[in-house]
Structures are given as structure tokens and as C-alpha cells.
C-alpha positions as CSV (number, residue, x, y, z in Angstrom):
1,M,-36.1,6.6,-51.6
2,P,-33.5,5.4,-54.5
3,E,-31.8,8.0,-55.7
4,A,-33.6,10.2,-58.6
5,I,-32.0,10.2,-61.8
6,D,-30.2,13.4,-61.6
7,K,-29.2,13.7,-66.0
8,P,-30.9,14.0,-69.1
9,V,-32.8,11.1,-70.4
10,R,-31.8,8.7,-73.1
11,K,-33.3,6.1,-75.3
12,I,-31.3,3.3,-75.6
13,I,-31.7,0.3,-76.9
14,H,-30.0,-3.2,-76.7
15,I,-30.3,-5.8,-79.9
16,D,-29.1,-9.4,-78.9
17,M,-29.3,-11.6,-81.4
18,D,-31.0,-15.1,-80.4
19,A,-28.2,-18.2,-80.3
20,F,-26.3,-16.2,-83.1
21,F,-24.1,-18.9,-84.4
22,A,-26.2,-21.7,-84.0
23,S,-29.2,-19.8,-85.2
24,V,-27.0,-19.3,-88.7
25,E,-26.2,-22.9,-88.9
26,Q,-29.9,-24.1,-88.0
27,R,-30.7,-21.3,-91.1
28,D,-28.8,-22.9,-93.3
29,N,-29.0,-26.4,-92.7
30,P,-32.6,-27.6,-92.7
31,Q,-31.6,-30.9,-91.0
32,L,-30.0,-29.3,-87.8
33,R,-33.9,-27.3,-86.9
34,G,-35.0,-28.4,-83.8
35,K,-32.3,-30.4,-82.9
36,P,-29.5,-29.4,-80.3
37,V,-26.5,-28.1,-82.1
38,A,-23.4,-26.8,-80.3
39,V,-21.3,-24.6,-82.4
40,G,-17.2,-25.7,-82.1
41,G,-15.6,-28.2,-80.7
42,S,-16.1,-32.2,-81.4
43,A,-17.7,-35.0,-79.1
44,Q,-13.8,-35.8,-77.9
45,R,-12.1,-32.5,-77.8
46,G,-12.7,-28.7,-78.1
47,V,-14.7,-25.9,-76.5
48,V,-18.3,-25.0,-77.2
49,A,-18.6,-21.7,-79.2
50,A,-22.3,-21.7,-79.2
51,A,-25.5,-23.9,-78.2
52,S,-28.6,-23.9,-79.9
53,Y,-32.0,-23.4,-77.8
54,E,-32.6,-26.8,-77.9
55,A,-29.3,-28.0,-76.4
56,R,-29.4,-25.1,-73.8
57,K,-32.3,-27.0,-72.5
58,F,-29.5,-29.8,-71.6
59,G,-27.4,-27.4,-69.5
60,V,-25.4,-26.9,-72.8
61,R,-23.3,-23.4,-72.6
62,S,-21.0,-21.1,-74.2
63,A,-17.2,-21.9,-73.2
64,M,-18.3,-25.5,-71.8
65,P,-15.5,-28.5,-72.7
66,S,-17.5,-30.2,-75.5
67,V,-16.9,-33.6,-73.4
68,T,-18.9,-32.4,-70.9
69,A,-21.8,-30.7,-73.4
70,A,-21.6,-34.7,-75.2
71,R,-22.2,-35.8,-71.8
72,R,-24.9,-33.6,-70.9
73,C,-27.0,-33.9,-74.2
74,P,-26.9,-37.1,-75.9
75,G,-27.7,-36.3,-79.6
76,L,-25.8,-33.2,-79.5
77,V,-25.0,-32.4,-82.5
78,F,-21.4,-30.4,-83.4
79,V,-21.0,-28.5,-85.9
80,P,-17.5,-26.5,-86.7
81,P,-18.0,-22.7,-86.7
82,R,-18.3,-20.4,-90.0
83,F,-16.8,-16.6,-89.0
84,D,-17.3,-15.5,-92.3
85,V,-20.5,-16.1,-92.5
86,Y,-21.6,-14.9,-89.1
87,R,-19.3,-11.4,-89.6
88,A,-21.5,-10.8,-93.3
89,V,-24.7,-11.5,-91.3
90,S,-23.6,-8.9,-88.6
91,Q,-22.8,-7.0,-91.4
92,Q,-26.5,-6.5,-92.6
93,I,-27.7,-6.7,-89.4
94,R,-25.5,-3.1,-88.6
95,Q,-26.7,-1.9,-91.5
96,I,-30.2,-1.7,-90.1
97,F,-29.2,-0.5,-87.0
98,A,-27.4,2.6,-89.0
99,L,-30.9,3.4,-90.8
100,H,-32.4,4.7,-87.4
101,S,-28.6,6.1,-85.6
102,D,-25.3,6.9,-85.9
103,L,-24.5,6.0,-82.2
104,V,-24.2,2.3,-82.6
105,E,-22.1,0.9,-79.7
106,P,-21.1,-2.9,-81.0
107,L,-20.0,-5.4,-78.1
108,S,-19.8,-8.6,-80.2
109,L,-21.2,-10.3,-83.5
110,D,-24.4,-10.6,-82.2
111,E,-24.7,-7.8,-80.1
112,A,-25.1,-3.9,-79.8
113,Y,-26.3,-0.6,-78.3
114,L,-28.0,1.9,-80.0
115,D,-29.0,5.1,-79.1
116,V,-31.7,6.7,-80.5
117,T,-32.8,9.6,-78.3
118,R,-32.8,11.8,-81.6
119,D,-33.4,9.0,-84.1
120,K,-32.7,9.5,-88.0
121,Q,-36.1,8.6,-89.4
122,R,-38.3,10.9,-86.7
123,I,-40.2,7.9,-85.2
124,G,-40.1,8.9,-81.6
125,S,-40.1,5.7,-79.7
126,A,-37.9,4.0,-78.7
127,T,-40.3,0.7,-78.4
128,R,-41.1,1.0,-82.1
129,I,-37.6,1.8,-83.5
130,A,-36.8,-1.9,-81.7
131,Q,-39.8,-3.8,-83.6
132,L,-38.6,-2.5,-86.4
133,I,-35.6,-3.5,-85.9
134,R,-36.6,-7.0,-85.0
135,A,-38.6,-7.4,-87.9
136,A,-35.8,-6.0,-90.3
137,I,-33.6,-8.3,-89.0
138,R,-36.3,-11.4,-89.3
139,D,-37.5,-10.0,-92.2
140,R,-33.5,-9.5,-94.4
141,T,-31.9,-12.4,-92.0
142,G,-34.0,-14.9,-91.2
143,L,-33.0,-15.0,-87.9
144,T,-34.7,-13.7,-84.3
145,A,-33.4,-11.1,-82.0
146,S,-34.3,-9.8,-78.7
147,A,-34.7,-6.5,-77.5
148,G,-34.5,-4.2,-74.5
149,V,-35.3,-0.4,-74.6
150,S,-34.8,1.6,-71.4
151,Y,-33.1,4.9,-70.4
152,N,-29.6,3.5,-69.8
153,K,-27.1,0.7,-71.1
154,F,-27.0,-1.5,-67.6
155,L,-30.8,-1.6,-67.6
156,A,-31.2,-2.0,-71.9
157,K,-28.7,-5.2,-71.8
158,V,-30.9,-6.5,-68.6
159,A,-34.0,-6.0,-69.9
160,S,-33.0,-7.6,-73.8
161,D,-32.4,-11.0,-71.5
162,Q,-35.7,-10.4,-70.1
163,N,-38.2,-12.1,-72.9
164,K,-35.5,-14.4,-74.5
165,P,-35.9,-15.6,-77.3
166,D,-37.4,-14.0,-79.9
167,G,-39.0,-11.2,-77.5
168,I,-38.8,-7.5,-75.7
169,C,-38.9,-5.8,-72.9
170,V,-39.5,-2.1,-71.8
171,I,-38.4,-0.4,-68.9
172,R,-39.3,3.4,-68.5
173,P,-37.8,5.8,-66.2
174,H,-40.1,5.7,-63.5
175,Q,-39.5,1.5,-63.0
176,G,-36.0,1.6,-62.9
177,A,-35.2,1.2,-59.6
178,D,-38.2,-0.8,-58.9
179,F,-37.3,-3.2,-61.6
180,V,-33.7,-3.3,-60.7
181,A,-34.6,-4.1,-56.8
182,S,-36.6,-7.3,-57.4
183,L,-33.7,-8.5,-60.3
184,P,-31.6,-11.4,-59.0
185,V,-27.9,-9.8,-58.0
186,R,-26.8,-13.1,-60.8
187,R,-28.3,-10.8,-63.3
188,F,-26.4,-7.7,-63.1
189,Y,-23.5,-7.6,-65.3
190,G,-20.3,-8.3,-64.3
191,V,-21.8,-10.4,-61.2
192,G,-20.4,-14.1,-62.1
193,P,-21.2,-17.0,-60.2
194,K,-18.1,-16.6,-57.7
195,T,-19.3,-12.7,-56.9
196,A,-22.8,-14.3,-56.4
197,E,-22.0,-16.5,-54.1
198,R,-19.8,-14.4,-52.1
199,M,-23.1,-12.0,-52.2
200,G,-25.2,-14.6,-50.5
201,R,-23.1,-15.3,-48.0
202,L,-23.3,-11.1,-47.2
203,G,-27.0,-11.7,-47.0
204,I,-27.7,-9.6,-50.2
205,E,-29.8,-12.1,-52.8
206,A,-31.7,-9.1,-55.4
207,G,-31.0,-5.4,-56.2
208,A,-32.9,-3.8,-52.8
209,D,-30.3,-6.0,-50.7
210,L,-27.5,-4.6,-52.9
211,R,-29.3,-0.6,-52.8
212,D,-29.3,-1.6,-48.5
213,R,-25.8,-1.2,-48.6
214,D,-23.9,1.7,-48.5
215,M,-20.8,2.7,-50.3
216,D,-18.5,1.8,-47.4
217,F,-19.8,-1.1,-46.7
218,L,-19.6,-2.1,-51.1
219,R,-16.1,-0.7,-50.8
220,E,-14.5,-2.9,-48.1
221,H,-16.0,-6.3,-49.8
222,F,-16.4,-5.7,-53.4
223,G,-13.0,-3.2,-53.8
224,K,-13.6,-1.1,-57.5
225,S,-16.1,-2.6,-58.5
226,A,-18.3,-0.8,-55.3
227,D,-19.5,2.0,-57.5
228,Y,-20.8,0.1,-60.2
229,L,-22.9,-1.6,-58.0
230,Y,-23.8,1.5,-56.0
231,H,-25.4,3.0,-59.1
232,A,-26.5,-0.1,-60.7
233,A,-28.7,-1.4,-57.5
234,R,-30.8,2.3,-58.0
235,G,-30.9,1.8,-61.8
236,I,-28.5,4.5,-62.6
237,D,-26.3,4.1,-65.6
238,H,-24.9,7.4,-67.0
239,R,-22.7,6.0,-69.5
240,P,-23.0,7.0,-73.1
241,V,-23.4,4.7,-76.2
242,R,-19.8,4.9,-77.9
243,P,-19.8,4.3,-81.8
244,D,-15.7,4.6,-82.0
245,R,-15.7,2.4,-78.4
246,I,-12.4,0.7,-78.2
247,R,-11.9,-3.1,-78.1
248,K,-9.5,-4.4,-75.1
249,S,-7.9,-6.7,-76.9
250,V,-8.1,-8.2,-80.3
251,G,-6.7,-11.5,-81.0
252,C,-7.1,-15.4,-82.3
253,E,-6.9,-18.7,-80.5
254,R,-7.6,-22.2,-82.0
255,T,-8.2,-25.3,-80.3
256,Y,-6.4,-28.2,-82.3
257,S,-8.2,-32.1,-83.4
258,E,-4.4,-33.2,-82.2
259,D,-2.3,-32.1,-79.6
260,L,0.7,-30.3,-81.0
261,A,3.6,-31.8,-80.0
262,T,6.8,-30.5,-81.6
263,E,8.4,-27.5,-82.7
264,P,7.6,-27.1,-86.5
265,A,4.1,-27.7,-85.4
266,L,3.6,-25.1,-83.2
267,R,5.7,-22.5,-84.8
268,D,3.3,-22.9,-88.3
269,A,0.5,-23.3,-85.7
270,L,1.3,-20.0,-84.8
271,A,2.0,-18.7,-88.4
272,R,-1.3,-19.3,-89.0
273,I,-2.8,-17.5,-86.1
274,I,-0.5,-14.9,-86.5
275,D,-2.1,-14.1,-90.1
276,T,-5.5,-14.2,-88.5
277,A,-5.1,-12.1,-85.8
278,W,-3.2,-9.5,-87.8
279,Q,-6.4,-9.6,-90.5
280,R,-8.8,-8.7,-87.1
281,I,-6.4,-6.3,-85.1
282,Q,-6.6,-4.3,-89.4
283,N,-10.5,-4.7,-89.4
284,N,-10.6,-3.1,-86.6
285,R,-8.7,-0.1,-87.0
286,A,-6.5,-0.1,-83.9
287,C,-3.3,-0.8,-82.5
288,G,-1.8,-1.6,-79.1
289,R,1.2,-2.3,-77.6
290,T,1.3,-5.9,-75.6
291,V,1.4,-9.4,-77.3
292,T,0.0,-12.0,-75.2
293,L,0.2,-15.7,-76.1
294,K,-2.0,-18.3,-74.4
295,V,-1.1,-21.9,-74.2
296,K,-3.2,-24.7,-73.3
297,Y,-2.0,-28.2,-72.5
298,A,-3.6,-31.6,-73.0
299,D,-4.2,-31.3,-69.4
300,F,-6.1,-28.4,-69.4
301,R,-3.5,-26.7,-67.8
302,Q,-3.0,-23.4,-69.1
303,I,-0.3,-20.6,-69.0
304,T,0.1,-17.1,-70.5
305,R,3.1,-15.2,-71.5
306,S,3.4,-11.5,-72.7
307,R,5.5,-8.9,-73.9
308,T,5.1,-5.1,-74.4
309,S,6.4,-2.9,-76.7
310,G,7.4,0.9,-76.2
311,E,5.2,1.8,-78.9
312,C,2.2,0.9,-80.9
313,L,3.3,-2.4,-83.3
314,A,4.8,-1.3,-86.4
315,G,3.0,-4.4,-88.4
316,K,2.6,-7.8,-88.5
317,D,6.5,-8.6,-88.8
318,Q,6.6,-7.2,-85.7
319,L,3.9,-9.0,-84.2
320,G,5.2,-11.9,-85.4
321,A,8.8,-11.9,-84.4
322,M,7.0,-10.9,-80.7
323,A,4.6,-14.4,-80.5
324,H,7.3,-16.3,-81.8
325,E,9.9,-15.2,-78.7
326,L,7.3,-15.9,-76.3
327,L,6.9,-19.0,-77.9
328,G,10.5,-20.1,-77.6
329,Q,10.1,-19.6,-74.4
330,L,8.2,-22.6,-73.9
331,L,10.1,-25.0,-76.1
332,P,10.2,-27.6,-75.7
333,P,6.7,-28.2,-74.9
334,E,6.6,-30.2,-71.9
335,D,3.2,-32.1,-72.9
336,G,0.9,-31.6,-75.8
337,V,-0.4,-28.6,-76.6
338,R,-4.3,-28.8,-77.5
339,L,-5.3,-24.4,-77.3
340,L,-2.5,-21.6,-78.8
341,G,-4.0,-18.2,-78.9
342,L,-2.4,-14.8,-79.3
343,T,-4.2,-11.3,-78.7
344,L,-2.3,-7.5,-78.9
345,S,-4.0,-5.8,-76.1
346,G,-2.9,-2.0,-75.0
347,L,-5.2,-0.7,-78.0
348,V,-5.5,2.4,-79.4
349,E,-7.4,4.2,-82.0
350,P,-5.5,7.2,-83.4
351,D,-7.7,10.5,-83.7
352,A,-11.3,9.1,-82.7
353,P,-13.2,11.9,-82.0
354,P,-15.2,11.7,-78.8
355,P,-19.3,11.1,-79.6
356,A,-21.9,13.7,-79.1
357,E,-23.9,12.9,-76.2
358,Q,-27.8,12.7,-77.3
359,V,-29.8,13.4,-74.2
360,L,-33.6,15.1,-73.5
361,P,-34.4,16.8,-70.4
362,L,-37.0,15.3,-68.7
363,A,-40.2,17.5,-69.7
364,G,-43.1,16.8,-68.1
365,G,-42.2,14.7,-65.4
366,Q,-40.3,11.0,-66.3
367,Q,-43.7,8.9,-67.0
368,A,-44.2,11.7,-70.1
369,F,-41.1,11.0,-71.7
370,D,-42.6,8.8,-74.7
371,F,-40.0,5.1,-75.2
């Protein structure tokens, strides 16, 4: 028997925009509609930031080198990213979320968790709220979103991917354990290709196989991930939705159309990255202690250099000084540089109060709980 859900149940919605960046580009440029589109990079260099569903049919994915994407998908159209537009659309979407709950945890510009256990409009049904949100997003932005509705974050996120694009999936409390049992382990959040391959060698292909392994086995083979895997395989996840969730890092990186080969070119490029990174740090109302410089060379070799301050950085000047000091360690460049990145980590958000948990008891049994 699967482990019982031994805590009060929440109503969680995970909203995930469909091919967000690419969909915005197709919305704004009718000539791109119905065509395979890659946002970011070019046919010769760079990395794909997002791909339309037409491009995904050819195996084009985000983070794929552009040359690989162009080879896989003849006729692929590359368009430069417009992050200011994406952020503006994301803000419109978050305004829709705010109509229904104060407990909204954005994960990125295009996805978020909402806890609607006690929804602001007293609709009562999480499924109905998800439907209203998706309709409002379509009406206001002209874009589609998929939704997952369940009693915890793990299942809501899995569910939002179940019927993409433009779909909804509801996993009720009495369905969770059985749903996870049939779920391929590759669809568990945090299980990448290498971990899935290792699981396959251990005879673990689906959630049911994972559930059959005890905690000692999981700790032996998966270390710190064992607790998460043990509970997820049973449909259990007690994490609350955190509207004040602190990002692990904030930063900026750029891929260049021509390799940077001189110190002046690198210093100038880094100065612009510092400007953007600091603006994002301010937008997140966060401060941090560790600055990391990322450099990718023309032959795709990648290195990082980091430095940690004794306390949160005092301002943009300190960020810039640390960044340029790190760059100085790599000069003169041993090869042309195709990418520079800068991140601030060890982030804190001072004086952020813990969110109030909103949960309901399983009155009348799990199946009576209205989703």
C-alpha cells in the first residue's frame, strides 16, 4: 500500500505557457505562424533559447547549439530574443494570477505555482480557476497556457505537461499514487537523462519501480535525492507555495556573433553584462555574496571563476570590480570567446516574512475534496 497522505491537502495549480518566447514571436509576426521558429542564436552560432512546436517536431530544443538545430530542421527561422516584450507579457499574466490568489510562486517568466486552497474569488474549484486563468490569458495576450491541478506541487507540475499544448490535467488526491506509479521516471522533476539511464540499469523504469525500492537503496544509489524520490514515488510533496521564494542566482550572459579576442573587447562586453545583471538584481530586490564569471571559448570549452565577498555586495560598482578582477585572471584570452556570463549567487531577500500556509482538512474523505 502506498504511504498515506498524512497532512491536510492543498489545491495547487501549475500554469505553464506553451512555447512562450516562440509563441510571442509568432503572435507578433504573422509571417512566422505555422513555421518552425527558434528564438536566439543563428544558423551559424549561438544557442536556442526557445523553439516553437513546429520546430520541436524536428527535435529542436532549448539550450541546443544553433548549428545542430539548423541541421535537424531545414527551414528553421531564427529570430533574436526580445526579453523586454516577454517580461511585459509575463507581467500581464501575473496580474491575472493575482486575481485568484496571493500565494503565487513564479518559477520563470512563463510558469508559476498558485495555491488556491482559499481562493480570493471564492470559486471553490481549483479546476474551474485553472480554466478561468487559461481563458483570461488567451483573451488578454493571445497566447495559450497549459495547467496542472493537484494537491501538491510535484503532481501539479507533472500534470501541466500531460496535455500540452493548450491543455489541462487534474490529479485528485485519491488518484495521485496510481498516477505516479505509471509515470516514466524521466518525467520526475529533477531526473535528467543520465539519472534516468542509471535508473534503467537498476531496473527502475516507472514510478512503481521506484516505489518498490526502500530508502536505504535510494540513499545508496541517489544520495541526497533519495528523500525526494522516495516521497515523489508515493505522490507525496509537502512543500508550500512560496511567493517570496528567493532565486538561487541572478545574472546575464551573452553569445556573440563574432568571437571576442582582445582585452578591450572583452572588458567592454563585460561592462554591458554588468549593467544588465545589476538591473536584474535590483528587480529581484535581492543581494548576494558570490560573483561567478562564465566564459565559453570558440571551441566550446567552458570555464568559470568565482569570488565570494564577506557580506552582500554593496552596489553595482562592487559587482563590476569583482567581475573585472575575475576576467583579469583569464587574460590574455587563450582563444576567441563566444560567450560571457555573470551571475550573483548566495542570494538573500532581507526581511521577507514566511508565507502563511493555506490548507484544508480532508473532510468527508479524499474523494469529497472538491477540485
